[in-house]
C-alpha positions as a Markdown table, in Angstrom:
| # | Residue | x | y | z |
|---|---|---|---|---|
| 1 | Unk | 0.0 | 0.0 | 0.0 |
| 2 | Unk | 2.8 | 2.3 | 0.9 |
| 3 | Unk | 4.6 | 1.7 | -2.4 |
| 4 | Unk | 1.5 | 2.2 | -4.5 |
| 5 | Unk | 0.7 | 5.6 | -3.0 |
| 6 | Unk | 3.5 | 7.5 | -4.8 |
| 7 | Unk | 2.5 | 5.8 | -8.1 |
| 8 | Unk | -1.1 | 6.7 | -7.7 |
| 9 | Unk | -0.1 | 10.3 | -6.8 |
| 10 | Unk | 2.0 | 10.6 | -10.0 |
| 11 | Unk | -0.8 | 9.1 | -12.1 |
| 12 | Unk | -3.3 | 11.6 | -10.6 |
| 13 | Unk | -1.0 | 14.5 | -11.2 |
| 14 | Unk | -0.3 | 13.4 | -14.8 |
| 15 | Unk | -4.0 | 13.1 | -15.6 |
| 16 | Unk | -4.6 | 16.5 | -14.0 |
| 17 | Unk | -1.8 | 18.0 | -15.9 |
| 18 | Unk | -3.0 | 16.7 | -19.2 |
| 19 | Unk | -6.6 | 17.9 | -18.4 |
| 20 | Unk | -5.2 | 21.3 | -17.5 |
| 21 | Unk | -3.1 | 21.6 | -20.7 |
| 22 | Unk | -5.6 | 20.1 | -23.1 |
| 23 | Unk | -7.5 | 23.4 | -23.9 |
| 24 | Unk | -4.3 | 25.1 | -24.9 |
| 25 | Unk | -3.1 | 22.1 | -26.9 |
| 26 | Unk | -6.6 | 22.0 | -28.6 |
| 27 | Unk | -6.3 | 25.7 | -29.4 |
| 28 | Unk | -2.8 | 25.2 | -30.7 |
| 29 | Unk | -3.9 | 22.4 | -33.0 |
| 30 | Unk | -7.1 | 24.1 | -34.1 |
| 31 | Unk | -5.1 | 27.2 | -35.1 |
| 32 | Unk | -3.6 | 25.0 | -37.9 |
| 33 | Unk | -6.8 | 23.5 | -39.1 |
| 34 | Unk | -9.0 | 24.5 | -42.0 |
| 35 | Unk | -12.6 | 25.5 | -41.3 |
| 36 | Unk | -13.9 | 22.1 | -42.4 |
| 37 | Unk | -11.4 | 20.3 | -40.2 |
| 38 | Unk | -12.2 | 22.5 | -37.2 |
| 39 | Unk | -15.9 | 21.3 | -37.2 |
| 40 | Unk | -15.2 | 17.9 | -38.6 |
| 41 | Unk | -12.5 | 16.8 | -36.0 |
| 42 | Unk | -14.3 | 18.1 | -33.0 |
| 43 | Unk | -12.2 | 17.7 | -29.9 |
| 44 | Unk | -9.3 | 16.1 | -31.8 |
| 45 | Unk | -6.4 | 18.6 | -31.3 |
| 46 | Unk | -4.3 | 17.3 | -34.2 |
| 47 | Unk | -4.8 | 19.0 | -37.6 |
| 48 | Unk | -4.7 | 16.9 | -40.7 |
| 49 | Unk | -2.7 | 19.2 | -42.9 |
| 50 | Unk | -1.2 | 22.1 | -40.9 |
| 51 | Unk | -2.2 | 25.5 | -42.3 |
| 52 | Unk | 0.5 | 27.9 | -41.1 |
| 53 | Unk | -1.0 | 30.6 | -43.3 |
| 54 | Unk | -3.7 | 31.0 | -40.6 |
| 55 | Unk | -1.2 | 32.9 | -38.5 |
| 56 | Unk | -0.4 | 35.3 | -41.3 |
| 57 | Unk | -4.1 | 35.9 | -41.9 |
| 58 | Unk | -4.8 | 36.4 | -38.2 |
| 59 | Unk | -1.9 | 38.9 | -37.9 |
| 60 | Unk | -2.8 | 40.9 | -41.0 |
| 61 | Unk | -6.6 | 40.6 | -41.0 |
| 62 | Unk | -7.1 | 41.9 | -37.4 |
| 63 | Unk | -4.4 | 44.6 | -37.4 |
| 64 | Unk | -2.5 | 42.5 | -34.8 |
| 65 | Unk | 0.7 | 44.4 | -35.7 |
| 66 | Unk | -0.6 | 47.6 | -34.2 |
| 67 | Unk | -2.4 | 45.8 | -31.3 |
| 68 | Unk | 0.8 | 44.0 | -30.5 |
| 69 | Unk | 2.7 | 47.2 | -30.3 |
| 70 | Unk | 0.0 | 48.8 | -28.1 |
| 71 | Unk | 0.0 | 45.8 | -25.8 |
| 72 | Unk | 3.8 | 45.7 | -25.6 |
| 73 | Unk | 4.0 | 49.4 | -24.7 |
| 74 | Unk | 1.3 | 49.1 | -22.0 |
| 75 | Unk | 2.9 | 46.0 | -20.5 |
| 76 | Unk | 6.4 | 47.4 | -20.4 |
| 77 | Unk | 5.3 | 50.8 | -18.9 |
| 78 | Unk | 3.0 | 49.1 | -16.4 |
| 79 | Unk | 5.7 | 46.7 | -15.2 |
| 80 | Unk | 8.3 | 49.5 | -14.8 |
| 81 | Unk | 5.9 | 51.8 | -12.8 |
| 82 | Unk | 4.6 | 49.0 | -10.7 |
| 83 | Unk | 8.1 | 47.7 | -9.8 |
| 84 | Unk | 9.3 | 51.2 | -8.9 |
| 85 | Unk | 6.3 | 52.0 | -6.7 |
| 86 | Unk | 5.9 | 48.6 | -5.0 |
| 87 | Unk | 9.6 | 48.1 | -4.2 |
| 88 | Unk | 9.8 | 51.5 | -2.5 |
| 89 | Unk | 6.5 | 51.1 | -0.7 |
| 90 | Unk | 7.3 | 47.5 | 0.4 |
| 91 | Unk | 10.7 | 48.4 | 1.8 |
| 92 | Unk | 9.3 | 51.4 | 3.6 |
| 93 | Unk | 6.5 | 49.3 | 5.2 |
| 94 | Unk | 9.0 | 46.5 | 6.1 |
| 95 | Unk | 11.6 | 48.7 | 7.7 |
| 96 | Unk | 9.7 | 51.6 | 9.3 |
| 97 | Unk | 7.2 | 52.0 | 12.1 |
| 98 | Unk | 4.5 | 54.7 | 12.4 |
| 99 | Unk | 1.3 | 55.2 | 14.4 |
| 100 | Unk | -1.6 | 53.3 | 12.8 |
| 101 | Unk | 0.5 | 51.2 | 10.5 |
| 102 | Unk | -1.5 | 48.1 | 11.1 |
| 103 | Unk | -4.8 | 49.9 | 10.4 |
| 104 | Unk | -3.3 | 51.3 | 7.1 |
| 105 | Unk | -2.2 | 47.9 | 6.0 |
| 106 | Unk | -5.7 | 46.4 | 6.7 |
| 107 | Unk | -7.4 | 49.2 | 4.8 |
| 108 | Unk | -5.1 | 48.9 | 1.9 |
| 109 | Unk | -5.4 | 45.1 | 1.8 |
| 110 | Unk | -9.2 | 45.4 | 1.8 |
| 111 | Unk | -9.1 | 47.2 | -1.6 |
| 112 | Unk | -7.8 | 44.0 | -3.2 |
| 113 | Unk | -11.3 | 42.4 | -2.8 |
| 114 | Unk | -13.1 | 45.3 | -4.5 |
| 115 | Unk | -14.5 | 44.1 | -7.9 |
| 116 | Unk | -13.5 | 46.1 | -11.0 |
| 117 | Unk | -17.1 | 46.7 | -11.8 |
| 118 | Unk | -17.6 | 48.8 | -8.7 |
| 119 | Unk | -14.6 | 51.0 | -9.2 |
| 120 | Unk | -14.5 | 51.5 | -13.0 |
| 121 | Unk | -16.9 | 54.5 | -13.0 |
| 122 | Unk | -15.0 | 56.7 | -10.5 |
| 123 | Unk | -11.7 | 55.6 | -12.3 |
| 124 | Unk | -13.3 | 56.6 | -15.6 |
| 125 | Unk | -14.3 | 60.0 | -14.2 |
| 126 | Unk | -10.8 | 60.6 | -12.8 |
| 127 | Unk | -9.2 | 59.8 | -16.2 |
| 128 | Unk | -11.7 | 62.0 | -17.9 |
| 129 | Unk | -10.8 | 64.9 | -15.5 |
| 130 | Unk | -7.1 | 64.4 | -16.2 |
| 131 | Unk | -7.8 | 64.5 | -19.9 |
| 132 | Unk | -6.3 | 61.0 | -20.4 |
| 133 | Unk | -9.3 | 59.2 | -21.9 |
| 134 | Unk | -8.7 | 57.4 | -25.1 |
| 135 | Unk | -5.0 | 57.2 | -24.6 |
| 136 | Unk | -2.5 | 54.5 | -23.7 |
| 137 | Unk | -1.5 | 56.4 | -20.6 |
| 138 | Unk | -5.0 | 55.9 | -19.1 |
| 139 | Unk | -4.6 | 52.2 | -19.5 |
| 140 | Unk | -1.1 | 52.2 | -18.1 |
| 141 | Unk | -2.0 | 54.3 | -15.0 |
| 142 | Unk | -5.1 | 52.2 | -14.2 |
| 143 | Unk | -3.2 | 48.9 | -14.8 |
| 144 | Unk | -0.3 | 50.0 | -12.6 |
| 145 | Unk | -2.6 | 51.1 | -9.8 |
| 146 | Unk | -4.4 | 47.8 | -9.9 |
| 147 | Unk | -1.2 | 45.8 | -9.1 |
| 148 | Unk | 0.3 | 48.1 | -6.4 |
| 149 | Unk | -1.2 | 46.5 | -3.4 |
| 150 | Unk | -0.4 | 42.9 | -4.2 |
| 151 | Unk | 3.2 | 43.8 | -5.3 |
| 152 | Unk | 3.8 | 45.9 | -2.2 |
| 153 | Unk | 2.9 | 43.1 | 0.2 |
| 154 | Unk | 5.1 | 40.7 | -1.7 |
| 155 | Unk | 8.1 | 43.1 | -1.5 |
| 156 | Unk | 7.3 | 43.8 | 2.2 |
| 157 | Unk | 7.5 | 40.1 | 3.0 |
| 158 | Unk | 10.7 | 39.7 | 1.0 |
| 159 | Unk | 12.5 | 42.6 | 2.6 |
| 160 | Unk | 11.4 | 41.5 | 6.1 |
| 161 | Unk | 13.2 | 38.2 | 5.5 |
| 162 | Unk | 16.5 | 39.9 | 4.7 |
| 163 | Unk | 18.9 | 40.2 | 7.7 |
| 164 | Unk | 19.0 | 43.7 | 9.1 |
| 165 | Unk | 22.8 | 43.3 | 9.7 |
| 166 | Unk | 23.3 | 44.3 | 6.0 |
| 167 | Unk | 21.6 | 47.6 | 6.5 |
| 168 | Unk | 23.3 | 48.3 | 9.8 |
| 169 | Unk | 26.7 | 47.7 | 8.2 |
| 170 | Unk | 25.8 | 50.2 | 5.4 |
| 171 | Unk | 24.6 | 52.8 | 7.9 |
| 172 | Unk | 27.9 | 52.5 | 9.9 |
| 173 | Unk | 29.6 | 53.3 | 6.6 |
| 174 | Unk | 27.5 | 56.5 | 6.3 |
| 175 | Unk | 24.7 | 55.4 | 4.0 |
| 176 | Unk | 21.3 | 56.9 | 4.6 |
| 177 | Unk | 17.9 | 55.3 | 4.3 |
| 178 | Unk | 17.6 | 56.0 | 0.5 |
| 179 | Unk | 21.1 | 54.9 | -0.3 |
| 180 | Unk | 20.6 | 51.6 | 1.6 |
| 181 | Unk | 17.5 | 50.9 | -0.5 |
| 182 | Unk | 18.9 | 51.8 | -3.9 |
| 183 | Unk | 22.4 | 50.4 | -3.5 |
| 184 | Unk | 21.9 | 47.4 | -1.3 |
| 185 | Unk | 18.4 | 46.2 | -0.8 |
| 186 | Unk | 17.0 | 46.7 | -4.3 |
| 187 | Unk | 19.9 | 44.7 | -5.9 |
| 188 | Unk | 19.2 | 41.9 | -3.4 |
| 189 | Unk | 15.6 | 41.8 | -4.4 |
| 190 | Unk | 16.2 | 40.5 | -7.9 |
| 191 | Unk | 14.1 | 37.4 | -7.5 |
| 192 | Unk | 11.2 | 39.5 | -6.2 |
| 193 | Unk | 11.6 | 42.0 | -9.0 |
| 194 | Unk | 11.2 | 39.1 | -11.4 |
| 195 | Unk | 8.2 | 37.7 | -9.5 |
| 196 | Unk | 6.2 | 41.0 | -9.3 |
| 197 | Unk | 7.3 | 41.9 | -12.8 |
| 198 | Unk | 6.0 | 38.6 | -14.2 |
| 199 | Unk | 2.7 | 38.8 | -12.3 |
| 200 | Unk | 2.3 | 42.4 | -13.6 |
| 201 | Unk | 3.2 | 41.5 | -17.1 |
| 202 | Unk | 0.7 | 38.7 | -17.3 |
| 203 | Unk | -2.0 | 40.8 | -15.9 |
| 204 | Unk | -1.3 | 43.8 | -18.2 |
| 205 | Unk | -0.8 | 41.6 | -21.3 |
| 206 | Unk | -4.0 | 39.6 | -20.8 |
| 207 | Unk | -6.2 | 42.5 | -19.6 |
| 208 | Unk | -9.4 | 42.9 | -21.5 |
| 209 | Unk | -11.9 | 45.0 | -19.5 |
| 210 | Unk | -9.8 | 48.1 | -18.8 |
| 211 | Unk | -8.3 | 48.4 | -22.4 |
| 212 | Unk | -11.9 | 47.9 | -23.7 |
| 213 | Unk | -13.3 | 50.7 | -21.6 |
| 214 | Unk | -10.6 | 53.2 | -22.3 |
| 215 | Unk | -10.3 | 52.7 | -26.0 |
| 216 | Unk | -13.9 | 52.7 | -27.1 |
| 217 | Unk | -13.6 | 55.9 | -29.1 |
| 218 | Unk | -10.2 | 54.9 | -30.6 |
| 219 | Unk | -10.1 | 51.4 | -32.0 |
| 220 | Unk | -6.4 | 51.9 | -33.1 |
| 221 | Unk | -5.4 | 51.8 | -29.5 |
| 222 | Unk | -6.8 | 48.4 | -28.8 |
| 223 | Unk | -4.7 | 45.7 | -27.2 |
| 224 | Unk | -4.4 | 42.1 | -28.4 |
| 225 | Unk | -7.1 | 40.9 | -26.0 |
| 226 | Unk | -9.6 | 43.4 | -27.2 |
| 227 | Unk | -8.5 | 43.0 | -30.9 |
| 228 | Unk | -9.6 | 39.3 | -30.7 |
| 229 | Unk | -13.1 | 40.5 | -31.3 |
| 230 | Unk | -12.2 | 41.2 | -34.9 |
| 231 | Unk | -12.8 | 37.5 | -35.6 |
| 232 | Unk | -16.2 | 37.5 | -34.0 |
| 233 | Unk | -18.9 | 38.8 | -36.4 |
| 234 | Unk | -22.6 | 39.5 | -35.9 |
| 235 | Unk | -23.6 | 36.2 | -37.6 |
| 236 | Unk | -20.5 | 34.1 | -37.7 |
| 237 | Unk | -17.1 | 33.5 | -36.1 |
| 238 | Unk | -13.9 | 32.6 | -37.8 |
| 239 | Unk | -12.8 | 30.0 | -35.2 |
| 240 | Unk | -9.5 | 28.9 | -36.8 |
| 241 | Unk | -8.2 | 32.5 | -37.0 |
| 242 | Unk | -9.6 | 33.1 | -33.5 |
| 243 | Unk | -7.4 | 30.2 | -32.3 |
| 244 | Unk | -4.4 | 31.4 | -34.2 |
| 245 | Unk | -4.9 | 34.9 | -32.7 |
| 246 | Unk | -5.1 | 33.3 | -29.2 |
| 247 | Unk | -1.8 | 31.5 | -29.7 |
| 248 | Unk | -0.1 | 34.7 | -31.0 |
| 249 | Unk | -1.4 | 36.5 | -27.9 |
| 250 | Unk | -0.3 | 33.8 | -25.5 |
| 251 | Unk | 3.1 | 33.0 | -27.0 |
| 252 | Unk | 5.1 | 36.1 | -25.7 |
| 253 | Unk | 3.9 | 35.7 | -22.1 |
| 254 | Unk | 4.6 | 32.0 | -22.1 |
| 255 | Unk | 8.2 | 32.7 | -23.3 |
| 256 | Unk | 8.7 | 35.3 | -20.6 |
| 257 | Unk | 7.5 | 32.9 | -17.9 |
| 258 | Unk | 9.9 | 30.2 | -19.2 |
| 259 | Unk | 12.8 | 32.6 | -19.0 |
| 260 | Unk | 11.9 | 34.0 | -15.5 |
| 261 | Unk | 10.5 | 30.9 | -13.8 |
| 262 | Unk | 13.6 | 30.3 | -11.7 |
| 263 | Unk | 13.5 | 33.8 | -10.3 |
| 264 | Unk | 9.7 | 33.5 | -9.9 |
| 265 | Unk | 10.0 | 30.5 | -7.6 |
| 266 | Unk | 12.9 | 32.1 | -5.6 |
| 267 | Unk | 10.9 | 35.3 | -5.2 |
| 268 | Unk | 7.8 | 33.6 | -3.9 |
| 269 | Unk | 9.9 | 31.5 | -1.5 |
| 270 | Unk | 11.6 | 34.6 | -0.2 |
| 271 | Unk | 8.3 | 36.4 | 0.2 |
| 272 | Unk | 6.7 | 33.7 | 2.4 |
| 273 | Unk | 9.8 | 33.0 | 4.4 |
| 274 | Unk | 9.5 | 34.2 | 8.0 |
C-alpha cells in the first residue's frame, strides 16, 4: 500500500496536468486547421494538414501588428511603474514603524477584494478629469494602480526576510535610508523584482476589461485581448483564425515565464519565508 501511494499520486498529477493543458493544446492544434477540419474533427487537437497561413491571416486581418505594439507598450510601462512604486513602498513598510501602520495595512489590503465593476466608474471619471481618456496612458496608469497593493505586500514580505545586519553595516559606513535601499536592498531583491514583474506583465498583457473601456472611441489603441473580437462577427465567427490569434497572444507571455520561472520560484519562496 505504501509503495502504490506514490505511483497513484503521480498518475493523478499526470492526468490532472493533461486535463489542464488540453484546452491550450486543442487551441494550438485548431489554429492550424481548415474550417472544415475544425468542425469535422471536434475535440481532436491534431490537424490533418497544418495551415501555417492561418497565423499570417490572423496577424494581418485583425491589425495585430498595431495591437501587439500597443500591448507591448502598455505592458512594459506598467511593469516599470509597478516595480518602482511597490519596491519602495514594500521596503518602507517593512523597515519603518509609524502610528496606525496596522490599520493602514488592513485598509489597503481590503481594496484587493473590490471588484473592478464597482470602481470602474470613478476611475473613468478621474481619467476624464485628467484629460487622459482614449490614450495609452489611461490604461497604463489604471493597470499600474491595480497591481500596487499585491506587489507591495510581496516586497514587504521579501524585505522582512533579509537580515538587518546588512543595513546596519551600510549605515555604519555612512549610508542613509535611501542609499541603503537603492544600493543594497534593491539589488538583493532581484528574484522578487522578477516575480512581481512577471505577475504584472501577465495581468497587463491579458487584460481585457480596462483596455476595452478606455479605447472605445479609438479602435487603433486596442490591445491584443480586445482585438480578438475582430474574428467574431454578428452572424459568424472565424474559429480557426480566432485560435491562431489566441496562440499569438499567449506566446510572448509563455516565453517570458519560461525565462523567468527560476526567479519567480525564488521570489515567492523569499516572500513567504519568515
